C-alpha positions in Angstrom: 69.1 91.1 130.2 71.6 91.4 127.4 75.1 90.7 128.8 78.3 91.6 127.0 80.8 89.0 128.2 84.4 90.0 127.6 87.1 87.3 127.9 90.8 87.2 127.4 92.7 84.0 126.5 89.8 81.6 127.2 86.1 81.2 126.4 84.8 80.4 123.8 88.1 78.8 122.7 88.7 75.2 123.6 92.1 76.1 125.3 93.0 78.8 127.7 91.9 80.2 131.0 88.5 80.4 132.6 86.7 78.7 129.7 84.9 76.1 131.9 83.4 78.5 134.5 82.4 80.9 131.7 80.6 78.1 129.8 78.9 77.0 133.0 77.8 80.5 133.8 76.3 81.2 130.3 74.5 77.8 130.3 73.2 78.4 133.8 71.7 81.8 132.9 69.5 80.7 130.0 67.0 83.5 130.7 69.5 86.2 129.5 71.1 86.9 126.2 74.9 86.9 125.9 77.2 88.6 123.3 80.7 87.2 123.6 83.8 89.5 123.0 86.8 87.3 123.0 90.5 88.4 123.0 92.9 85.6 122.0 96.4 85.4 123.2 98.0 83.0 120.7 97.6 81.8 117.1 97.3 78.2 118.4 94.3 79.2 120.5 92.5 80.4 117.5 93.4 77.4 115.3 92.4 74.9 118.0 88.7 75.9 117.6 85.9 76.9 119.8 83.5 75.2 122.2 79.9 74.6 121.2 77.8 77.5 122.3 74.3 77.4 123.8 71.4 79.2 122.1 71.5 82.1 124.5 74.7 83.3 122.9 73.5 85.5 120.2 76.8 86.8 118.9 80.5 86.3 119.0 83.2 88.9 118.1 86.9 88.2 118.4 90.2 90.1 118.3 93.8 89.1 118.6 96.3 90.2 121.2 99.2 88.3 119.6 99.2 89.5 116.0 101.2 92.5 114.9 99.2 93.3 111.8 98.3 97.0 111.5 95.4 98.0 109.3 95.1 101.5 110.8 95.4 104.4 108.3 98.3 106.8 108.5 97.6 109.7 110.9 97.8 113.4 110.0 99.8 116.0 111.7 97.1 117.1 114.2 96.4 113.5 115.2 100.1 112.8 115.7 100.3 115.9 117.9 97.3 114.8 120.0 98.8 111.3 120.3 102.2 112.7 121.5 100.5 114.9 124.1 98.2 112.1 125.5 100.9 109.4 125.4 103.3 111.8 127.2 100.7 112.3 130.0 100.3 108.5 130.2 104.1 108.0 130.3 104.5 110.8 132.9 101.9 109.1 135.2 104.0 105.9 135.0 107.4 107.4 135.4 106.9 110.1 138.0 108.2 109.0 141.4 105.9 109.1 144.5 105.9 112.1 146.8 108.6 112.1 149.4 107.5 110.3 152.6 104.9 108.1 150.8 105.2 104.5 152.2 106.4 102.1 149.6 103.5 99.6 150.4 100.8 102.2 150.6 97.4 101.4 149.0 96.9 102.9 145.5 95.5 106.4 146.0 93.0 108.1 143.7 95.1 111.3 143.5 96.7 113.5 140.9 98.8 110.8 139.1 95.8 108.4 139.0 93.6 111.1 137.5 96.4 111.9 135.1 96.6 108.3 133.9 92.9 108.0 133.5 92.6 111.2 131.6 95.4 110.2 129.2 93.9 106.8 128.7 90.5 108.2 127.7 92.1 110.8 125.5 94.0 108.0 123.6 90.7 106.0 123.4 88.9 108.9 121.8 91.7 109.5 119.4 91.7 105.8 118.4 88.0 106.1 117.8 88.4 109.2 115.6 91.3 107.8 113.7 90.3 104.2 113.3 93.0 102.8 115.6 96.3 103.6 117.3 98.3 100.4 116.8 100.9 102.0 114.5 101.2 105.1 116.7 101.8 103.0 119.8 104.7 101.2 118.0 106.1 104.4 116.4 109.3 106.2 117.1 107.3 109.0 118.6 106.1 106.7 121.3 109.7 105.7 122.1 110.9 109.3 122.3 108.0 110.4 124.5 108.6 107.4 126.8 112.3 108.2 127.0 111.6 111.9 127.9 109.3 110.8 130.7 112.1 108.4 132.0 114.7 111.2 131.9 112.5 113.8 133.6 113.7 115.3 136.9 111.1 113.7 139.1 111.2 110.3 137.4 111.6 107.0 139.2 115.2 106.1 140.1 114.9 102.8 138.2 113.6 104.7 135.1 116.5 107.2 134.9 118.9 104.5 133.8 116.7 103.2 131.0 118.4 101.8 127.9 117.1 101.4 124.4 116.3 97.7 124.8 114.3 98.5 127.9 112.4 101.2 126.1 111.6 98.9 123.2 110.3 96.1 125.6 108.2 98.5 127.7 106.7 100.2 124.6 105.9 96.8 123.1 104.2 95.5 126.2 102.2 98.7 126.7 101.1 98.6 123.0 99.9 95.1 123.5 98.0 95.9 126.7 96.4 98.9 125.0 95.2 97.1 121.9 91.5 97.3 123.1 91.7 101.0 122.3 91.7 100.2 118.6 88.7 97.9 118.6 85.3 98.8 117.1 83.3 97.2 119.9 82.0 100.3 121.5 79.2 101.4 119.2 75.5 100.9 119.6 75.7 97.7 117.6 78.3 96.3 120.1 78.8 96.7 123.8 76.7 99.9 123.6 73.6 97.6 123.2 74.3 95.6 126.3 72.6 96.2 129.6 75.8 95.0 131.4 79.4 94.4 130.5 81.0 91.5 132.4 84.8 91.3 132.1 85.9 87.9 133.2 89.5 89.0 134.0 91.5 92.1 134.6 93.9 93.5 132.1 92.8 93.8 128.5 89.3 92.4 129.1 88.7 94.9 131.9 90.1 97.7 129.8 87.5 96.8 127.1 84.7 97.1 129.6 86.2 100.3 130.9 86.1 101.9 127.5 82.6 100.6 126.9 81.5 102.4 130.0 83.3 105.6 128.9 81.7 105.7 125.5 78.3 104.3 126.1 77.7 104.3 129.9 77.2 100.6 130.1 77.9 99.4 133.7 80.9 97.2 134.3 81.2 94.1 136.3 84.8 92.7 136.8 85.5 89.2 137.9 89.1 88.2 138.9 89.9 84.7 140.0 93.5 85.6 139.4 94.6 89.2 139.9 96.5 90.4 136.8 98.8 92.6 138.8 99.9 89.6 141.0 100.4 87.5 137.9 102.6 90.3 136.4 104.8 90.2 139.5 105.2 86.4 139.3 106.2 86.5 135.6 108.4 89.6 135.7 111.7 88.4 137.4 113.4 87.6 134.1 113.1 91.3 132.9 115.5 94.2 133.8 114.7 96.3 136.9 113.7 99.2 134.7 111.2 97.1 132.7 109.8 95.6 135.9 109.3 99.0 137.6 107.6 100.7 134.6 105.3 97.7 133.8 104.4 97.3 137.4 103.3 101.0 137.5 101.3 100.6 134.3 99.4 97.5 135.5 98.8 99.0 138.9 97.5 102.3 137.4 95.3 100.4 135.0 93.9 98.1 137.8 93.2 101.2 140.0 91.3 102.9 137.2 89.3 99.7 136.5 88.4 99.3 140.2 87.4 103.0 140.4 85.0 102.8 137.5 83.6 99.3 137.9 80.0 99.1 139.3 80.9 95.8 141.0 84.0 93.7 141.5 83.8 90.0 142.3 87.1 88.4 143.5 87.2 84.7 143.6 88.6 84.5 147.2 89.8 86.7 150.1 93.4 86.4 148.9 92.4 88.1 145.6 90.2 90.6 147.5 93.2 91.8 149.5 95.2 92.5 146.4 92.2 94.5 144.9 91.9 96.5 148.1 95.6 97.3 148.0 95.1 98.7 144.5 92.3 101.0 145.7 89.1 99.0 145.2 86.2 100.3 147.2 85.2 97.6 149.8 81.5 98.5 149.3 81.7 97.3 145.7 83.6 94.0 146.4 81.6 90.8 146.5 83.4 87.5 146.8 82.1 84.8 144.5 83.9 81.4 144.7 84.5 79.6 141.4 81.8 77.0 140.5 83.1 73.5 139.9 81.3 70.4 138.7 80.8 68.1 141.7 78.9 65.3 140.0 82.0 63.5 138.6 83.3 63.1 142.1 80.1 61.9 143.7 80.8 58.2 143.4 84.2 58.5 145.1 83.0 61.0 147.7 80.0 58.9 148.8 81.5 55.4 148.6 83.6 53.7 151.3 87.3 54.6 151.3 89.0 51.8 149.3 92.5 53.4 149.1 95.6 52.0 150.6 95.7 53.5 154.1 99.5 54.2 153.7 99.3 56.0 150.4 99.7 59.8 149.8 98.6 61.3 146.5 99.5 64.6 144.9 97.5 65.7 141.8 98.2 68.8 139.7 100.2 70.4 136.9 103.9 69.8 137.4 105.9 73.0 137.6 108.4 74.6 140.0 105.8 76.5 141.9 104.2 73.3 143.1 107.5 72.5 145.0 107.6 68.8 144.5 111.2 68.8 145.7 110.0 69.7 149.3 107.3 67.0 149.0 109.9 64.3 148.1 112.2 65.4 151.1 109.1 65.3 153.4 108.3 61.8 152.1 111.8 60.7 153.0 111.1 61.7 156.6 107.7 59.9 156.4 109.4 56.6 155.2 111.6 56.7 158.3 108.6 56.4 160.5 106.3 54.4 158.1 108.4 52.2 155.9 105.3 50.9 154.0 104.1 54.4 153.0 103.9 55.2 149.3 103.6 58.5 147.3 101.7 58.8 144.0 102.5 61.9 141.9 99.7 62.3 139.3 100.1 65.0 136.7 101.9 66.2 133.6 104.1 69.3 132.8 102.4 72.1 131.0 105.5 73.5 129.3 109.2 73.1 128.9 110.0 74.4 132.3 107.7 71.9 133.8 109.3 69.1 131.8 112.7 70.0 133.2 111.3 70.2 136.8 109.7 66.7 136.3 113.2 65.4 135.3 114.7 66.8 138.4 112.0 65.2 140.6 112.5 61.8 139.0 116.2 62.0 139.6 115.7 63.1 143.2 113.2 60.3 143.8 115.6 57.7 142.4 118.4 59.1 144.7 116.3 59.2 147.9 114.4 55.9 147.3 116.5 53.3 145.5 114.3 50.4 144.3 113.6 48.3 147.3 112.7 44.6 147.4 111.2 42.6 150.2 113.4 39.6 149.5 116.2 38.3 147.4 113.8 36.7 144.9 111.5 39.7 144.4 111.7 42.7 142.1 112.6 46.0 143.5 110.0 48.8 143.5 110.3 52.5 144.1 107.8 53.9 146.7 107.3 57.0 144.6 105.4 56.7 141.3 104.9 59.3 138.6 101.6 58.8 136.7 99.4 60.7 134.3 95.6 60.8 134.1 94.3 58.6 131.3 96.8 55.8 132.0 95.8 52.3 133.1 96.3 53.1 136.8 94.6 56.5 136.7 91.8 56.4 134.1 90.2 59.7 135.2 90.6 62.5 137.7 88.3 61.0 140.4 90.3 57.8 140.4 93.5 59.8 141.0 92.0 61.1 144.3 90.5 57.8 145.2 93.9 56.2 145.0 95.2 57.9 148.2 94.2 58.1 151.8 95.6 61.6 152.2 95.9 64.3 149.5 98.9 66.6 149.7 99.4 70.1 148.3 103.0 71.4 148.6 102.8 74.6 146.6 104.8 77.8 147.3 102.6 79.9 145.0 98.9 79.3 144.6 95.9 81.3 143.7 92.6 79.4 144.2 93.6 75.8 144.8 91.3 73.9 142.4 92.9 70.6 143.1 92.2 71.0 146.8 88.5 71.6 146.1 88.4 68.4 144.0 89.9 66.4 146.8 87.3 67.9 149.1 84.5 66.8 146.7 86.0 63.3 146.9 85.9 63.3 150.7 89.6 63.1 151.2 91.6 64.4 154.2 94.2 66.9 153.0 97.5 68.4 154.1 98.3 71.7 152.4 100.8 74.6 152.6 99.6 78.0 153.7 99.7 79.9 150.4 97.1 81.8 148.4 93.5 81.0 149.3 94.3 77.6 150.9 93.2 78.4 154.4 90.0 80.1 153.2 89.1 77.0 151.1 90.0 74.4 153.7 88.2 76.2 156.6 89.3 73.8 159.3 88.6 70.6 157.4 92.3 69.8 156.7 95.8 70.3 158.1 97.8 73.4 157.0 101.6 73.8 157.3 104.1 76.6 156.3 105.5 76.4 152.8 109.0 75.1 152.1 109.0 73.2 155.4 109.5 69.4 154.6 109.6 68.5 158.3 106.3 70.1 159.1 104.7 68.6 156.0 106.0 65.2 157.0 104.6 65.5 160.6 101.2 66.5 159.4 101.0 63.6 156.9 102.1 61.1 159.6 99.4 62.4 161.9 96.7 61.6 159.4 98.2 58.3 158.2 98.2 57.0 161.8 94.6 58.1 162.6 92.0 56.7 160.2 89.1 58.0 162.3 90.4 61.5 162.1 90.9 61.1 158.3 87.3 60.0 157.9 86.0 62.9 160.0 88.0 65.5 158.1 87.1 64.0 154.7 83.4 64.1 155.5 83.6 67.7 156.7 85.6 68.7 153.7 83.1 67.2 151.3 80.2 69.0 153.0 82.0 72.3 152.9 82.8 71.9 149.2 79.2 71.1 148.3 78.0 74.2 150.2 80.5 76.7 148.8 82.1 75.6 145.6 79.5 74.2 143.2 78.3 75.5 139.9 74.9 76.1 141.3 76.0 78.6 143.9 78.3 80.4 141.4 75.4 80.8 138.9 72.9 81.9 141.6 75.4 84.5 142.9 76.0 86.1 139.5 72.3 86.1 138.7 71.7 88.2 141.8 74.7 90.5 141.0 73.5 91.0 137.4 70.0 92.2 138.7 71.6 94.4 141.4 74.0 96.1 139.0 71.4 96.8 136.4 68.8 98.0 138.9 71.2 100.6 140.1 72.5 101.7 136.7 71.0 104.9 135.2 68.7 104.5 132.2 70.8 105.0 129.1 68.1 104.8 126.4 64.8 106.6 126.6 61.6 104.9 125.3 59.7 107.2 123.0 56.2 107.1 121.4 55.2 107.4 117.8 55.7 111.2 117.9 59.2 110.9 119.3 58.2 112.1 122.8 59.5 110.3 125.9 57.1 107.7 127.1 56.7 107.7 130.9 57.2 104.3 132.6 58.2 102.8 129.2 60.9 100.7 131.0 59.3 99.7 134.3 61.2 98.0 137.1 59.5 94.7 136.2 61.4 94.6 132.9 64.4 93.4 134.9 62.6 90.2 135.8 62.6 87.1 133.6 59.4 86.4 131.8 56.9 88.6 130.0 55.8 90.7 132.9 55.4 93.9 131.0 54.9 95.0 127.4 55.2 98.4 125.8 51.7 99.3 124.5 49.7 102.3 123.5 48.5 104.4 126.5 44.8 103.7 127.2 44.8 100.3 125.5 44.0 98.5 128.8 45.6 95.4 130.3 46.2 92.2 128.3 43.6 90.3 130.2 40.9 92.8 129.0 41.7 92.3 125.3 39.1 90.6 123.2 39.3 89.0 119.7 39.2 91.8 117.1 40.2 94.5 119.6 42.2 97.2 117.8 44.7 97.3 120.5 45.3 93.6 120.8 48.4 91.9 119.5 48.1 90.7 115.9 45.3 93.2 115.1 45.3 94.5 111.5 43.6 97.7 112.5 45.5 98.8 115.5 49.1 100.0 115.7 50.6 98.4 118.7 53.9 100.0 119.5 56.9 97.6 119.2 59.1 97.1 122.2 62.4 99.0 122.0 65.8 97.9 123.3 65.3 99.5 126.7 62.5 97.0 127.5 64.5 93.9 126.3 64.9 92.8 129.9 61.2 91.7 129.8 62.1 88.7 127.7 
């Protein structure tokens, strides 16, 4: 098959999201051809460079979501009028309040407003295709006026009626950025139109790209979401005004509903993400959970060797940020020290941004306050039972050693999607104590202890229970490693997507007809066997006989100078 892989803010760049699992997927499916369509989020991501690509990647096309350059030509009067009408319909679909009596938490319906949003979106896409882009129009004064009219309409959302000019500017800017895939030239026969399947690795802009490819060329769309874009918007939105939050939430929800409606298959990374997708209107019959594939080999030595960690040591590993709630972990450890004075806590990780750096400073200050440096005698040097370390240092040379350094691995997050650190601890055969957030319970599956978030006392009691029972720790660790090897390896992830690719393509209608020399349709020119790897079939002249019957010099044999063997056409490319 020929797969159009659409990414946003990740693969094939060396930095960003989902780059590792995309690279493992492409390398694991060497029998297929991949065309990469990458959307970059920042200039730094582009300047950092790209990963080395395997030979099955036959092409790479990139576009920027961060740049504001506009190379689109000026639009004529008719195009401006078409844009104002279509953008007005889009804005009305976002600003119109729900019907009276509709529950606030009702699942996204496929009703009038959803159809209105989809129709306006495709009209804008067709206009962008005809005019060479809509970047300037989406940032124009016309767009602001149309958006303001929709906000002031009689049946508009209550939060939208009090919109101010700064709010309009911010909403219009964010919508323009989200709709930049409309202006791309990726939807022709030399782009995504030549693919047998479009695989969007995230929602948002990447899924919109696949949605437009399906609209223009009919290529089936597969959407994978290991983190639901709508959920991420809600987590990032608190700093905006209520009007901006309300309008952008409606936009992302409408876009997600349209993507889920048109996608041939949707693969959430866990049940937690699946519930979000169902609330946005995704059809359950098209949902197939595929867990992320992680490399287990680097944890084999730790997972299969005897436990050499200090039996009184707890370890936390991850990216330091407020959502990880290390403050509660430190208060819980204070309770643990009252019962087990020799217990120690190792916090291994580094902040990812300025907010994380500030949070790390607060944690260091709290640790110094809760646990003053203690000494066993008057002639010994005091030592704090809480240590802050980074991977790559002398104490923690690599990630596997970080997990090997503790008898119990702790996760204290208040917000979590798919807990990658928890799976790594399971690969290492470690007993775990986690908070009940995100997909934690689904991942653990009874092989660890789970407590409510923001409850230091419950966290402390669970840790004490494992610290005092080494046999229980060993049983839970062995069960956790067996579960991780069964569900969360690269091999199971690649095998799942291999089956999904075949299933989606086998149910997709034929988009290109194979013809003979006279231009007439060739019956059975693209047989079902063409979806299988290997040269099972070849397009040849009717009546030429099977390959095993060819003899040297046969006019119908390959390489004959007298015969005219018909060349395979793109519809039979799956036979490679």
